[in-house]
C-alpha positions in Angstrom: 98.6 91.6 103.1 96.3 94.7 101.6 95.7 97.6 103.8 93.0 100.0 103.5 93.7 103.1 101.4 94.4 106.3 102.7 94.2 109.9 101.6 98.1 109.8 100.2 98.0 106.2 98.6 95.2 103.8 97.5 97.9 100.9 97.2 99.2 99.7 100.5 100.3 96.6 102.2 101.7 94.9 105.3 104.9 93.2 105.1 106.5 90.5 107.4 110.2 90.3 106.6 112.0 87.2 108.1 115.8 87.8 108.8 118.3 86.3 110.8 118.4 87.4 114.5 121.6 89.1 113.9 120.2 91.4 111.3 117.6 92.6 113.5 119.2 95.5 115.4 120.8 96.9 112.0 117.5 96.8 110.1 115.6 98.6 112.9 118.0 101.3 113.1 118.2 102.0 109.3 116.6 105.1 108.2 113.0 104.8 106.6 114.2 106.1 103.1 117.0 103.5 103.0 114.8 100.6 104.3 112.2 101.5 101.7 114.9 101.0 99.0 116.0 97.8 100.4 112.7 96.5 100.7 112.0 97.6 97.1 115.0 95.8 95.7 114.2 92.6 97.7 110.7 92.6 96.2 112.5 93.1 92.9 110.1 96.3 92.3 107.0 93.9 92.1 105.0 96.5 93.8 106.7 99.6 92.4 108.0 102.3 94.7 107.9 101.2 98.3 107.6 103.9 101.1 107.7 102.7 104.6 105.1 104.4 106.7 105.8 103.5 110.2 108.6 102.4 112.6 109.7 98.9 112.1 108.7 96.2 114.7 110.7 93.1 115.6 109.1 89.9 116.9 111.1 86.6 117.5 109.8 83.6 115.2 110.6 80.2 115.4 110.0 77.0 113.0 109.9 73.4 113.0 109.9 71.0 110.3 108.7 67.2 110.3 111.2 64.5 110.8 109.2 62.2 108.3 107.1 63.3 105.4 105.5 60.2 104.9 104.4 57.1 107.1 101.8 54.5 107.3 100.1 55.7 104.3 99.9 59.6 105.6 101.8 62.1 103.5 102.8 65.8 104.4 102.9 67.7 101.3 103.5 71.5 100.9 102.6 73.7 103.9 101.8 70.7 106.1 105.3 69.6 106.4 106.4 72.6 108.4 105.6 75.3 110.9 106.5 78.7 110.0 108.8 79.9 108.4 
């Protein structure tokens, strides 16, 4: 999600990175330069150099997927077949 530009950088974005619960503490304790590099690798440098500007925050997520994707003439296609992630 794009963010407003600031004095240092006009290209900013917000990132939600979904990981397994057992990875959360390790990532939260990773120094900013290292986490920046790891994010850049995950993004395959699609956005160029990545620099984390603030502390990482973690929030628990849960998901749900439909048991049936078609029934009685109703079809769940694409994003309608699941709840985040």
